[in-house]
VEXPA-576257 format. One record per residue: residue number from 0; residue in three letters; chain; x, y, z of N, C-alpha, C, CB in turn. Coordinates in nm, 4 decimals. Atoms other than C-alpha are relative to their C-alpha. Glycine has a CB too. Example, Ala and Ser with C-alpha at 12.3 -4.5 7.8 and 13.67 -1.06 7.14 Angstrom:
2
 kevo migu pake      n_x      n_y      n_z     ca_x     ca_y     ca_z      c_x      c_y      c_z     cb_x     cb_y     cb_z
    0  ALA    A   0.0890  -0.1190   0.0000   1.2300  -0.4500   0.7800   0.0900   0.1200   0.0000  -0.0992   0.0027   0.1246
    1  SER    A  -0.0820  -0.1190  -0.0060   1.3670  -0.1060   0.7140  -0.0770   0.1090   0.0730   0.0414   0.0462  -0.1415
//
This chain:
186
 kevo migu pake      n_x      n_y      n_z     ca_x     ca_y     ca_z      c_x      c_y      c_z     cb_x     cb_y     cb_z
    0  UNK    A   0.0275   0.0841  -0.1149   1.2478   3.1387  -1.1859  -0.1514  -0.0129   0.0216   0.0681   0.0572   0.1258
    1  UNK    A   0.1449   0.0005  -0.0194   0.8835   3.2380  -1.1557  -0.0687  -0.0827  -0.1085  -0.0547   0.1437   0.0002
    2  UNK    A   0.0550   0.0748   0.1117   0.8102   3.0894  -1.4986   0.0173  -0.1506   0.0228   0.0675   0.0429  -0.1317
    3  UNK    A  -0.0252   0.1400  -0.0311   0.9672   2.7587  -1.3936  -0.0973  -0.0499   0.1063   0.1445  -0.0192   0.0467
    4  UNK    A   0.0936   0.0361  -0.1064   0.7513   2.7551  -1.0794  -0.1410  -0.0185  -0.0565  -0.0002   0.1077   0.1105
    5  UNK    A   0.1328   0.0081   0.0613   0.4349   2.8183  -1.2831  -0.0098  -0.1248  -0.0869  -0.0297   0.1266  -0.0840
    6  UNK    A  -0.0025   0.1190   0.0842   0.5332   2.5444  -1.5277  -0.0109  -0.1271   0.0842   0.1281  -0.0030  -0.0839
    7  UNK    A   0.0044   0.1173  -0.0881   0.5884   2.2955  -1.2439  -0.1397  -0.0185   0.0587   0.1037   0.0134   0.1133
    8  UNK    A   0.1360   0.0071  -0.0549   0.2507   2.3780  -1.0875  -0.0968  -0.0492  -0.1072  -0.0452   0.1384   0.0542
    9  UNK    A   0.0872   0.0400   0.1103   0.0785   2.3398  -1.4263   0.0148  -0.1486  -0.0294   0.0311   0.0820  -0.1257
   10  UNK    A  -0.0234   0.1421   0.0248   0.2410   2.0002  -1.4861  -0.0599  -0.0858   0.1108   0.1498  -0.0278  -0.0128
   11  UNK    A   0.0547   0.0738  -0.1138   0.1427   1.8842  -1.1374  -0.1523  -0.0068  -0.0084   0.0431   0.0655   0.1325
   12  UNK    A   0.1458  -0.0039   0.0080  -0.2189   1.9926  -1.1823  -0.0516  -0.0813  -0.1177  -0.0484   0.1439  -0.0111
   13  UNK    A   0.0427   0.0761   0.1170  -0.2440   1.8394  -1.5306   0.0127  -0.1492   0.0226   0.0805   0.0405  -0.1215
   14  UNK    A  -0.0160   0.1422  -0.0301  -0.1106   1.5048  -1.4058  -0.1184  -0.0479   0.0831   0.1336  -0.0263   0.0748
   15  UNK    A   0.1129   0.0372  -0.0842  -0.3815   1.4991  -1.1393  -0.1281  -0.0042  -0.0820  -0.0147   0.0979   0.1173
   16  UNK    A   0.1189  -0.0019   0.0845  -0.6470   1.5947  -1.3925  -0.0052  -0.1228  -0.0897  -0.0032   0.1272  -0.0847
   17  UNK    A  -0.0052   0.1181   0.0862  -0.5329   1.3128  -1.6209  -0.0398  -0.1252   0.0736   0.1380  -0.0172  -0.0576
   18  UNK    A   0.0345   0.1180  -0.0804  -0.5631   1.0557  -1.3441  -0.1496  -0.0028   0.0285   0.0795  -0.0011   0.1325
   19  UNK    A   0.1438  -0.0073  -0.0302  -0.9088   1.1724  -1.2418  -0.0841  -0.0227  -0.1256  -0.0348   0.1364   0.0624
   20  UNK    A   0.0726   0.0174   0.1268  -1.0205   1.1863  -1.6052   0.0017  -0.1473  -0.0409   0.0627   0.0883  -0.1124
   21  UNK    A  -0.0108   0.1421   0.0334  -0.8951   0.8306  -1.6634  -0.0966  -0.0820   0.0847   0.1445  -0.0498   0.0204
   22  UNK    A   0.0923   0.0724  -0.0877  -1.0925   0.7080  -1.3626  -0.1448   0.0212  -0.0410   0.0195   0.0435   0.1445
   23  UNK    A   0.1361  -0.0264   0.0449  -1.4055   0.8770  -1.4937  -0.0346  -0.0844  -0.1230  -0.0176   0.1491  -0.0310
   24  UNK    A   0.0221   0.0872   0.1156  -1.3657   0.6890  -1.8230  -0.0184  -0.1446   0.0444   0.1173   0.0105  -0.0990
   25  UNK    A   0.0055   0.1395  -0.0457  -1.3032   0.3585  -1.6438  -0.1276  -0.0310   0.0773   0.1206  -0.0310   0.0869
   26  UNK    A   0.1230   0.0183  -0.0770  -1.6084   0.4088  -1.4206  -0.1259   0.0247  -0.0821   0.0006   0.0916   0.1192
   27  UNK    A   0.1156  -0.0219   0.0871  -1.8332   0.4981  -1.7136  -0.0661   0.1349   0.0173  -0.1006  -0.1056   0.0236
   28  UNK    A   0.0578  -0.1328  -0.0204  -1.8955   0.8556  -1.6006   0.0180   0.0884  -0.1225   0.0627   0.0669   0.1215
   29  UNK    A  -0.0320  -0.0782   0.1193  -1.7389   0.9948  -1.9206   0.0285  -0.0978  -0.1135   0.1224   0.0960   0.0250
   30  UNK    A  -0.0369   0.0777   0.1172  -1.7138   0.8539  -2.2699  -0.0728  -0.1310  -0.0185   0.1415  -0.0269   0.0046
   31  UNK    A   0.0738   0.1249   0.0136  -1.9457   0.5637  -2.2096  -0.1088   0.0113  -0.1052  -0.0606  -0.0404   0.1332
   32  UNK    A   0.1044   0.0041   0.1009  -2.1992   0.4574  -2.4659  -0.1238  -0.0624   0.0644   0.0460  -0.0805  -0.1272
   33  UNK    A   0.1242   0.0524  -0.0571  -2.5585   0.4147  -2.3481  -0.0665  -0.0936  -0.1005  -0.0965   0.1158   0.0393
   34  UNK    A   0.0640   0.1017   0.0833  -2.7209   0.1017  -2.4850  -0.1407  -0.0232   0.0538   0.0828  -0.1336  -0.0017
   35  UNK    A   0.1389   0.0263  -0.0378  -3.0978   0.0469  -2.4842  -0.0361  -0.1387  -0.0520  -0.0980   0.1102  -0.0571
   36  UNK    A   0.0409   0.1358   0.0360  -3.2244  -0.3112  -2.4837  -0.1495  -0.0150   0.0225   0.0785  -0.1058   0.0822
   37  UNK    A   0.1417   0.0284  -0.0146  -3.5780  -0.4353  -2.5302  -0.0140  -0.1391   0.0620  -0.0745   0.0090  -0.1378
   38  UNK    A   0.0239   0.1269  -0.0688  -3.6938  -0.7090  -2.2931  -0.1467  -0.0060   0.0375   0.0910  -0.0152   0.1264
   39  UNK    A   0.1432   0.0048  -0.0263  -4.0639  -0.8028  -2.2979  -0.0351  -0.0292   0.1455  -0.0627  -0.1029  -0.0870
   40  UNK    A   0.0244   0.0315  -0.1413  -4.0490  -0.9479  -1.9472   0.1270   0.0250   0.0778  -0.0477  -0.1471   0.0185
   41  UNK    A  -0.1269  -0.0395  -0.0615  -3.7595  -0.7610  -1.8003  -0.0026  -0.0245   0.1510   0.0299   0.1483  -0.0293
   42  UNK    A  -0.0023   0.0304  -0.1436  -3.6711  -0.9005  -1.4545   0.0849   0.0971   0.0826   0.0514  -0.1397   0.0207
   43  UNK    A  -0.0937  -0.0878  -0.0706  -3.4253  -0.6244  -1.3665  -0.0677   0.1230   0.0569   0.1113   0.0421  -0.0924
   44  UNK    A   0.0540  -0.1209  -0.0633  -3.4954  -0.3320  -1.1351   0.0118   0.1213  -0.0901   0.0712   0.0272   0.1312
   45  UNK    A  -0.0221  -0.1180   0.0836  -3.3542  -0.0881  -1.3864  -0.1023   0.0140  -0.1122   0.1383  -0.0049  -0.0589
   46  UNK    A   0.1041  -0.0081   0.1019  -3.6452  -0.1687  -1.6201  -0.1177   0.0856   0.0455  -0.0484  -0.1391  -0.0361
   47  UNK    A   0.1084  -0.0807  -0.0560  -3.8938   0.0063  -1.3886  -0.1358  -0.0326  -0.0609   0.0298   0.1463  -0.0198
   48  UNK    A   0.1293   0.0399   0.0543  -4.1846  -0.1949  -1.5269  -0.0119   0.0204  -0.1500  -0.1083   0.0757   0.0684
   49  UNK    A   0.0028  -0.0215   0.1445  -4.0984  -0.0982  -1.8860   0.0538  -0.1236  -0.0716   0.0822   0.1254  -0.0386
   50  UNK    A  -0.0537   0.1112   0.0780  -4.0033  -0.3311  -2.1650   0.1397   0.0315  -0.0530  -0.0936  -0.0333  -0.1161
   51  UNK    A  -0.1352  -0.0352   0.0417  -3.6740  -0.1505  -2.2238   0.0836   0.0356   0.1228  -0.0022   0.1179  -0.1011
   52  UNK    A  -0.0908  -0.0440  -0.1056  -3.3711  -0.0920  -2.0074   0.1275   0.0540  -0.0631   0.0320  -0.1160   0.0981
   53  UNK    A  -0.1218  -0.0654   0.0484  -3.0542   0.1116  -2.0437   0.1176  -0.0379   0.0884  -0.0174   0.1536  -0.0037
   54  UNK    A  -0.1237   0.0158  -0.0752  -2.6978   0.0475  -1.9422   0.1126   0.0683  -0.0763   0.0323  -0.1504   0.0245
   55  UNK    A  -0.1122  -0.0724   0.0586  -2.3660   0.2161  -2.0062   0.1154  -0.0962  -0.0240   0.0444   0.1168   0.0912
   56  UNK    A  -0.1201   0.0751   0.0336  -2.0782   0.0460  -2.1867   0.1172   0.0958   0.0213  -0.0046  -0.0565  -0.1490
   57  UNK    A  -0.1111  -0.0873  -0.0375  -1.7633   0.1950  -2.0331   0.1073   0.0016  -0.1086   0.0608  -0.0452   0.1335
   58  UNK    A  -0.1105  -0.0130   0.0948  -1.4794   0.3233  -2.2509   0.1305  -0.0325   0.0739   0.0047   0.1445  -0.0630
   59  UNK    A  -0.1175   0.0450  -0.0756  -1.2121   0.1161  -2.0767   0.1297   0.0287  -0.0754  -0.0105  -0.1498   0.0301
   60  UNK    A  -0.1200  -0.0205   0.0807  -0.9679   0.1529  -2.3634   0.0522   0.1432   0.0157  -0.0294  -0.0302  -0.1483
   61  UNK    A  -0.0409  -0.1409  -0.0136  -0.9630   0.5335  -2.3424   0.0515   0.0270   0.1413  -0.1185   0.0951  -0.0328
   62  UNK    A  -0.0457  -0.0171  -0.1378  -0.9324   0.5231  -1.9630   0.1383  -0.0587   0.0212  -0.0981  -0.0640   0.0962
   63  UNK    A  -0.1308   0.0643  -0.0126  -0.6419   0.2803  -1.9836   0.1072   0.0810  -0.0730  -0.0049  -0.1437  -0.0553
   64  UNK    A  -0.0960  -0.0808   0.0763  -0.4710   0.4904  -2.2526   0.0395   0.1260   0.0774  -0.0594   0.0387  -0.1370
   65  UNK    A  -0.0299  -0.1183  -0.0811  -0.4982   0.7962  -2.0283   0.0927  -0.0350   0.1170  -0.1303   0.0628   0.0529
   66  UNK    A  -0.0875   0.0418  -0.1103  -0.3458   0.6074  -1.7338   0.1414  -0.0247  -0.0501  -0.0547  -0.1269   0.0679
   67  UNK    A  -0.1325   0.0320   0.0534  -0.0603   0.4825  -1.9495   0.0748   0.1265  -0.0423  -0.0125  -0.0960  -0.1190
   68  UNK    A  -0.0657  -0.1225   0.0469   0.0066   0.8305  -2.0858   0.0591   0.0822   0.1143  -0.0988   0.0850  -0.0778
   69  UNK    A  -0.0500  -0.0807  -0.1119   0.0688   0.9716  -1.7361   0.0697  -0.0831   0.1079  -0.1143   0.0767   0.0623
   70  UNK    A  -0.0522   0.0874  -0.1051   0.2177   0.6721  -1.5508   0.1331   0.0483   0.0576   0.0165  -0.1397  -0.0540
   71  UNK    A  -0.1290  -0.0495  -0.0509   0.5621   0.8373  -1.5223  -0.0185   0.1200   0.0927   0.0922   0.0385  -0.1167
   72  UNK    A   0.0234  -0.1214  -0.0775   0.4174   1.1582  -1.3772  -0.0879  -0.0221   0.1225  -0.0624   0.1038  -0.0874
   73  UNK    A   0.0930   0.0240  -0.1098   0.1555   1.0078  -1.1476   0.0014  -0.1486   0.0351  -0.1437   0.0467  -0.0374
   74  UNK    A  -0.0172   0.1381  -0.0438   0.2366   0.6915  -0.9574  -0.1336  -0.0720   0.0181   0.0782  -0.0036   0.1298
   75  UNK    A   0.1326   0.0614  -0.0157  -0.1321   0.6319  -0.8872  -0.0478  -0.0613  -0.1308  -0.1018   0.1036   0.0494
   76  UNK    A   0.0386   0.0519   0.1314  -0.1799   0.5800  -1.2611   0.0644  -0.1368  -0.0242   0.0407   0.0991  -0.1119
   77  UNK    A  -0.0671   0.1297   0.0136   0.0781   0.2991  -1.2614  -0.0667  -0.1051   0.0863   0.1476   0.0116   0.0371
   78  UNK    A   0.0632   0.0937  -0.0939  -0.0846   0.1379  -0.9589  -0.1368  -0.0439  -0.0524  -0.0147   0.0648   0.1402
   79  UNK    A   0.1336   0.0303   0.0523  -0.4341   0.1586  -1.1096   0.0097  -0.0865  -0.1257  -0.0769   0.1303  -0.0307
   80  UNK    A  -0.0147   0.0748   0.1249  -0.3202   0.0342  -1.4520   0.0488  -0.1426   0.0268   0.0974   0.0723  -0.0945
   81  UNK    A  -0.0495   0.1337  -0.0337  -0.1276  -0.2578  -1.2997  -0.1122  -0.0858   0.0587   0.1177   0.0094   0.0995
   82  UNK    A   0.1116   0.0747  -0.0592  -0.4287  -0.3612  -1.0927  -0.1037  -0.0386  -0.1046  -0.0662   0.0822   0.1101
   83  UNK    A   0.0943   0.0314   0.1078  -0.6521  -0.3436  -1.3995   0.0521  -0.1188  -0.0803  -0.0219   0.1231  -0.0925
   84  UNK    A  -0.0552   0.1039   0.0876  -0.4197  -0.5601  -1.6070   0.0067  -0.1368   0.0668   0.1381   0.0400  -0.0460
   85  UNK    A  -0.0151   0.1321  -0.0621  -0.3540  -0.8346  -1.3538  -0.1347  -0.0651   0.0313   0.0819   0.0116   0.1276
   86  UNK    A   0.1337   0.0571  -0.0207  -0.7286  -0.8779  -1.3056  -0.0624  -0.0504  -0.1307  -0.0917   0.1042   0.0639
   87  UNK    A   0.0591   0.0362   0.1288  -0.7909  -0.9313  -1.6784   0.0325  -0.1429  -0.0423   0.0472   0.0956  -0.1064
   88  UNK    A  -0.0477   0.1305   0.0455  -0.5914  -1.2509  -1.7309   0.0664  -0.0695   0.1178   0.0992   0.0138  -0.1207
   89  UNK    A  -0.0728   0.0768  -0.1009  -0.4652  -1.5291  -1.5075   0.1451  -0.0066  -0.0466  -0.0618  -0.1451   0.0204
   90  UNK    A  -0.1375  -0.0108   0.0488  -0.1043  -1.4280  -1.5609   0.0886  -0.1150   0.0464   0.0600   0.1307   0.0448
   91  UNK    A  -0.0788   0.1124  -0.0503   0.0155  -1.7365  -1.3716  -0.0162  -0.1248  -0.0867  -0.0398  -0.0314   0.1434
   92  UNK    A   0.0173   0.1125   0.0922  -0.0993  -1.9661  -1.6521   0.1191  -0.0079  -0.0944  -0.1318   0.0138  -0.0801
   93  UNK    A  -0.1075   0.0159   0.0991   0.1594  -2.1122  -1.8868  -0.0419   0.0588  -0.1338   0.0373  -0.1489  -0.0169
   94  UNK    A   0.0544  -0.0570   0.1230  -0.0646  -2.0098  -2.1751  -0.1281   0.0737   0.0371  -0.0267  -0.1110  -0.1092
   95  UNK    A   0.1188  -0.0789  -0.0297  -0.3233  -1.7338  -2.1534  -0.1206  -0.0551  -0.0758   0.0229   0.1481  -0.0358
   96  UNK    A   0.1243   0.0439   0.0599  -0.6848  -1.8217  -2.2282  -0.0333   0.0858  -0.1224  -0.1140   0.0058   0.1029
   97  UNK    A   0.0295  -0.0717   0.1247  -0.7822  -1.7293  -2.5860  -0.1163   0.0973   0.0145  -0.0306  -0.0989  -0.1107
   98  UNK    A   0.1153  -0.0878  -0.0198  -1.1186  -1.5869  -2.4807   0.0413   0.1273   0.0750  -0.1115  -0.0742   0.0774
   99  UNK    A  -0.0430  -0.1165  -0.0782  -0.9545  -1.3591  -2.2226   0.0935   0.0900  -0.0806   0.0697  -0.0454   0.1288
  100  UNK    A  -0.0862  -0.0814   0.0871  -0.6921  -1.2464  -2.4751  -0.0823   0.0822  -0.0981   0.0982  -0.0892  -0.0767
  101  UNK    A   0.0878  -0.0731   0.0929  -0.9677  -1.1519  -2.7211  -0.0731   0.1121   0.0731  -0.1022  -0.0960  -0.0660
  102  UNK    A   0.0685  -0.1019  -0.0803  -1.1524  -0.9662  -2.4455   0.0961   0.1135   0.0353  -0.0587  -0.0626   0.1289
  103  UNK    A  -0.1023  -0.1007  -0.0290  -0.8303  -0.7865  -2.3489   0.0237   0.0894  -0.1215   0.1318  -0.0676   0.0427
  104  UNK    A  -0.0183  -0.0750   0.1246  -0.7825  -0.6830  -2.7119  -0.1195   0.0924  -0.0253   0.0191  -0.0968  -0.1193
  105  UNK    A   0.1217  -0.0786   0.0242  -1.1430  -0.5643  -2.7398  -0.0148   0.1137   0.1007  -0.1233  -0.0903   0.0056
  106  UNK    A   0.0231  -0.0994  -0.1053  -1.1630  -0.3819  -2.4057   0.1123   0.1025   0.0135  -0.0187  -0.0698   0.1314
  107  UNK    A  -0.1140  -0.0886  -0.0274  -0.8125  -0.2356  -2.3804   0.0934   0.0201  -0.1189   0.0790  -0.0544   0.1147
  108  UNK    A  -0.0842  -0.0140   0.1187  -0.6587  -0.2724  -2.7268   0.1388  -0.0579   0.0171   0.0114   0.1438  -0.0368
  109  UNK    A  -0.1314   0.0565  -0.0282  -0.3733  -0.4885  -2.5957   0.0141  -0.1422  -0.0528   0.0262   0.0019   0.1489
  110  UNK    A  -0.0336   0.1363   0.0395  -0.2132  -0.7924  -2.7532   0.0687  -0.0677   0.1185   0.0915  -0.0018  -0.1280
  111  UNK    A  -0.0690   0.0731  -0.1067  -0.0491  -1.0606  -2.5395   0.1375   0.0610   0.0280   0.0148  -0.1488  -0.0376
  112  UNK    A  -0.1340  -0.0585  -0.0153   0.2948  -0.9089  -2.6015  -0.0081   0.1365   0.0698   0.0688   0.0146  -0.1383
  113  UNK    A   0.0166  -0.1319  -0.0624   0.1754  -0.5575  -2.5117  -0.0446  -0.0119   0.1450  -0.1012   0.0836  -0.0784
  114  UNK    A   0.0431   0.0254  -0.1373   0.0033  -0.6941  -2.2003   0.1213  -0.0299   0.0878  -0.1009  -0.1173   0.0050
  115  UNK    A  -0.1191   0.0360  -0.0774   0.3275  -0.8538  -2.0796   0.0918   0.1202   0.0201   0.0764  -0.1129  -0.0695
  116  UNK    A  -0.0877  -0.1177  -0.0066   0.5283  -0.5403  -2.1584  -0.0557   0.1041   0.0968   0.0175   0.0621  -0.1399
  117  UNK    A   0.0604  -0.1021  -0.0852   0.2815  -0.3080  -1.9847  -0.0002  -0.0397   0.1474  -0.1416   0.0277  -0.0453
  118  UNK    A  -0.0021   0.0450  -0.1396   0.2550  -0.5196  -1.6685   0.1390   0.0221   0.0588  -0.0404  -0.1498   0.0108
  119  UNK    A  -0.1373  -0.0167  -0.0497   0.6338  -0.5208  -1.6336   0.0382   0.1479   0.0108   0.0990  -0.0728  -0.0921
  120  UNK    A  -0.0257  -0.1441  -0.0029   0.6518  -0.1486  -1.7128  -0.0558   0.0632   0.1268  -0.0607   0.0677  -0.1233
  121  UNK    A   0.0630  -0.0581  -0.1187   0.4063  -0.0568  -1.4371   0.0586  -0.0574   0.1286  -0.1508  -0.0237  -0.0033
  122  UNK    A  -0.0587   0.0617  -0.1200   0.5525  -0.3054  -1.1875   0.1383   0.0590   0.0287   0.0102  -0.1536  -0.0172
  123  UNK    A  -0.1327  -0.0614  -0.0195   0.9035  -0.1655  -1.2432  -0.0114   0.1430   0.0501   0.0800  -0.0025  -0.1308
  124  UNK    A   0.0219  -0.1375  -0.0442   0.7728   0.1877  -1.2018  -0.0344   0.0038   0.1489  -0.1122   0.0660  -0.0824
  125  UNK    A   0.0441   0.0022  -0.1399   0.6122   0.0955  -0.8692   0.1029  -0.0595   0.0952  -0.1279  -0.0776   0.0112
  126  UNK    A  -0.0924   0.0724  -0.0877   0.8993  -0.1152  -0.7368   0.0873   0.0932   0.0841   0.0885  -0.0907  -0.0827
  127  UNK    A  -0.0831  -0.0962  -0.0740   1.0973   0.1928  -0.6277  -0.0812   0.1070   0.0721   0.0970   0.0668  -0.0943
  128  UNK    A   0.0885  -0.1000  -0.0590   0.7987   0.3788  -0.4874   0.0262   0.0195   0.1491  -0.1446  -0.0397  -0.0217
  129  UNK    A  -0.0076  -0.0269  -0.1437   0.8078   0.5465  -0.1481  -0.1320  -0.0377   0.0679   0.0336   0.1491   0.0259
  130  UNK    A   0.1287   0.0462  -0.0531   0.4422   0.4447  -0.1055   0.0114  -0.1507   0.0205  -0.1205   0.0363  -0.0970
  131  UNK    A  -0.0214   0.1420  -0.0318   0.4638   0.1078   0.0711  -0.0968  -0.0937  -0.0727  -0.0131  -0.0211   0.1492
  132  UNK    A   0.0980   0.0845   0.0687   0.1435  -0.0312  -0.0817   0.0364  -0.0153  -0.1471  -0.1418   0.0589   0.0139
  133  UNK    A  -0.0378   0.0035   0.1412   0.2581   0.0578  -0.4338   0.1270  -0.0819  -0.0190   0.0198   0.1426  -0.0546
  134  UNK    A  -0.1258   0.0741   0.0084   0.6096  -0.0760  -0.3747  -0.0240  -0.1487   0.0212   0.1009   0.0528   0.1031
  135  UNK    A   0.0352   0.1395  -0.0271   0.4645  -0.3959  -0.2323  -0.0545  -0.0651  -0.1258  -0.1032  -0.0095   0.1144
  136  UNK    A   0.0634   0.0579   0.1189   0.2498  -0.4562  -0.5411   0.1005  -0.0152  -0.1141  -0.1182   0.0872  -0.0454
  137  UNK    A  -0.0983   0.0058   0.1082   0.5267  -0.3741  -0.7890   0.1034  -0.1092   0.0228   0.0696   0.1340  -0.0148
  138  UNK    A  -0.1016   0.1003  -0.0303   0.7855  -0.5908  -0.6155  -0.0574  -0.1403   0.0065   0.0679   0.0328   0.1302
  139  UNK    A   0.0643   0.1316  -0.0008   0.5396  -0.8766  -0.5629  -0.0161  -0.0531  -0.1420  -0.1370   0.0073   0.0698
  140  UNK    A   0.0170   0.0418   0.1395   0.4601  -0.8871  -0.9359   0.1358  -0.0359  -0.0609  -0.0687   0.1122  -0.0829
  141  UNK    A  -0.1333   0.0291   0.0540   0.8312  -0.8702  -1.0237   0.0585  -0.1269   0.0618   0.0946   0.1185   0.0246
  142  UNK    A  -0.0439   0.1244  -0.0647   0.9115  -1.1416  -0.7673  -0.0619  -0.1196  -0.0717  -0.0387  -0.0009   0.1511
  143  UNK    A   0.0692   0.1098   0.0668   0.6493  -1.3670  -0.9260   0.0522  -0.0211  -0.1418  -0.1502   0.0265  -0.0032
  144  UNK    A  -0.0461   0.0077   0.1385   0.7687  -1.2859  -1.2768   0.1362  -0.0676  -0.0099   0.0066   0.1395  -0.0613
  145  UNK    A  -0.1344   0.0579   0.0056   1.1328  -1.3724  -1.2065   0.0068  -0.1380   0.0649   0.0991   0.0928   0.0676
  146  UNK    A  -0.0003   0.1302  -0.0679   1.0598  -1.6645  -0.9739  -0.0550  -0.1096  -0.0909  -0.0824   0.0069   0.1295
  147  UNK    A   0.0696   0.1020   0.0771   0.8250  -1.8460  -1.2122   0.0062   0.0204  -0.1517  -0.1422  -0.0047   0.0428
  148  UNK    A  -0.0139  -0.0244   0.1433   0.9096  -1.6948  -1.5526  -0.1247   0.0539  -0.0667   0.0398  -0.1248  -0.0674
  149  UNK    A   0.1208  -0.0585   0.0580   0.5838  -1.5027  -1.6038   0.0341   0.1164  -0.0916  -0.0953   0.0462   0.1101
  150  UNK    A  -0.0076  -0.1166   0.0906   0.5311  -1.2330  -1.8689   0.1156  -0.0110  -0.1000   0.0155   0.1287   0.0817
  151  UNK    A  -0.1048   0.0215   0.0991   0.7894  -1.3878  -2.0985   0.1412   0.0196   0.0535  -0.0214   0.0915  -0.1149
  152  UNK    A  -0.1337  -0.0164  -0.0574   1.0810  -1.3357  -1.8579   0.0644  -0.1350   0.0286  -0.0068   0.0829   0.1284
  153  UNK    A  -0.0732   0.1195  -0.0409   1.3500  -1.5921  -1.7880   0.0036  -0.0038   0.1516   0.1444  -0.0020  -0.0597
  154  UNK    A  -0.0063   0.0144  -0.1452   1.3578  -1.7298  -1.4362   0.1359   0.0478   0.0508  -0.0252  -0.1470   0.0418
  155  UNK    A  -0.1227  -0.0476  -0.0632   1.6135  -1.5679  -1.2072  -0.0214   0.0000   0.1507   0.0396   0.1426  -0.0515
  156  UNK    A   0.0197   0.0089  -0.1449   1.6311  -1.6743  -0.8454   0.0674   0.1164   0.0726   0.0543  -0.1333   0.0529
  157  UNK    A  -0.0692  -0.1125  -0.0644   1.8786  -1.3949  -0.7614  -0.0894   0.1247   0.0008   0.1339   0.0303  -0.0726
  158  UNK    A   0.0855  -0.1186   0.0100   1.6474  -1.1195  -0.8856  -0.1280  -0.0218   0.0800  -0.0335   0.0318  -0.1483
  159  UNK    A   0.1252   0.0248  -0.0725   1.3362  -1.2855  -0.7422   0.0206   0.0107   0.1504  -0.0559  -0.1383  -0.0354
  160  UNK    A  -0.0274  -0.0109  -0.1439   1.4983  -1.3078  -0.3976   0.0129   0.1453   0.0444   0.1276  -0.0761   0.0353
  161  UNK    A  -0.0127  -0.1430  -0.0317   1.5859  -0.9374  -0.4045  -0.1386   0.0643   0.0046   0.0902   0.0724  -0.1047
  162  UNK    A   0.1356  -0.0572   0.0061   1.2303  -0.8436  -0.5071  -0.0853  -0.0504   0.1164  -0.0679  -0.0353  -0.1345
  163  UNK    A   0.0746   0.0566  -0.1123   1.0902  -1.0760  -0.2402   0.0332   0.0729   0.1295   0.0302  -0.1495   0.0146
  164  UNK    A  -0.0417  -0.0700  -0.1225   1.2929  -0.9085   0.0365  -0.0544   0.1424   0.0051   0.1526   0.0028   0.0100
  165  UNK    A   0.0523  -0.1373   0.0053   1.1917  -0.5603  -0.0768  -0.1512  -0.0005   0.0245   0.0325   0.0661  -0.1374
  166  UNK    A   0.1456   0.0085  -0.0161   0.8260  -0.6630  -0.1001  -0.0370  -0.0321   0.1442  -0.0586  -0.1064  -0.0943
  167  UNK    A   0.0296   0.0354  -0.1386   0.8308  -0.8234   0.2454   0.0149   0.1195   0.0940   0.0909  -0.1131   0.0454
  168  UNK    A  -0.0194  -0.1196  -0.0824   0.9605  -0.4966   0.3924  -0.1149   0.0990  -0.0165   0.1322   0.0676  -0.0356
  169  UNK    A   0.1008  -0.1021   0.0309   0.6857  -0.2940   0.2262  -0.1451  -0.0466   0.0096   0.0239   0.0513  -0.1365
  170  UNK    A   0.1377   0.0513  -0.0044   0.3806  -0.5207   0.2336  -0.0518  -0.0023   0.1429  -0.0076  -0.1413  -0.0611
  171  UNK    A   0.0666   0.0102  -0.1294   0.1369  -0.5013   0.5197  -0.0044  -0.1478   0.0394  -0.1445   0.0621  -0.0049
  172  UNK    A  -0.0072   0.1398  -0.0448   0.1629  -0.8171   0.7308  -0.1339  -0.0740  -0.0112   0.0480  -0.0050   0.1437
  173  UNK    A   0.1287   0.0676   0.0168  -0.2080  -0.8876   0.6817  -0.0479   0.0009  -0.1454  -0.1045   0.0654   0.0886
  174  UNK    A   0.0392  -0.0030   0.1416  -0.2062  -0.8516   0.3015   0.0183  -0.1377  -0.0646   0.0826   0.1060  -0.0766
  175  UNK    A  -0.0096   0.1239   0.0778  -0.2507  -1.1331   0.0529   0.1420  -0.0181  -0.0538  -0.1020   0.0007  -0.1166
  176  UNK    A  -0.1336   0.0082   0.0584   0.0812  -1.0520  -0.1151   0.1033  -0.0430   0.1047   0.0397   0.1351  -0.0612
  177  UNK    A  -0.0926   0.0348  -0.1079   0.2676  -1.0741   0.2171  -0.0132  -0.1484   0.0345  -0.0267   0.0874   0.1253
  178  UNK    A   0.0243   0.1402  -0.0323   0.1079  -1.4120   0.2933   0.0643  -0.0914  -0.1038  -0.1506  -0.0275   0.0090
  179  UNK    A  -0.0573   0.0804   0.1090   0.2092  -1.5523  -0.0469   0.1523   0.0048   0.0059  -0.0501   0.0503  -0.1381
  180  UNK    A  -0.1455  -0.0134  -0.0071   0.5627  -1.4154  -0.0139   0.0592  -0.0810   0.1150   0.0383   0.1464   0.0151
  181  UNK    A  -0.0499   0.0723  -0.1172   0.6100  -1.5601   0.3342  -0.0049  -0.1513  -0.0195  -0.0805   0.0385   0.1230
  182  UNK    A   0.0179   0.1448   0.0172   0.4925  -1.9027   0.2188   0.0554  -0.0544  -0.1302  -0.1444  -0.0336   0.0081
  183  UNK    A  -0.0638   0.0469   0.1226   0.6906  -1.9247  -0.1040   0.1463  -0.0273   0.0314  -0.0148   0.1043  -0.1164
  184  UNK    A  -0.1390   0.0411  -0.0249   1.0177  -2.1143  -0.0746   0.0929   0.0588  -0.1055   0.0120  -0.1540   0.0013
  185  UNK    A  -0.1045  -0.0431   0.0929   1.3352  -1.9806  -0.2294  -0.0075   0.1381  -0.0354  -0.0025  -0.0759  -0.1198
//
């Protein structure tokens, strides 16, 4: 019994460490590559009057991989990963922009198919959350996906209506998602 308790505590602590570590990668605190550029007339403050300046290229791919590896154990990882992905591409387009797909591949190592799969994976994980903000986001994305056929899904008004009702219950009345849900017919 004591061994089981110790194992549970260890798993809980490791999940938290994984989330924090992923955020450090995404923010450039860990794993980033420092790049030095030469600029004869550098207009930026970070040049400090010198002809060179430094900046950090974040290791977004490693941070994303860490979030994905712990999404089942730490709901915050699903929420963070979903927010990252939906900001990368205009998922409401019938066809994704080629430039953004190439950038997604370069930054996160994801193809279009993997992008669609991962968004739905994280949204489904969040849809049953007890955290209202997380549930709102997951159900809003699923509502949109089934209502309009995003992420390669077939349209389903029955499923989209269920997701809409759940999202409306969980979304804050002053949130963007709530506003969109309230003003979408059907």
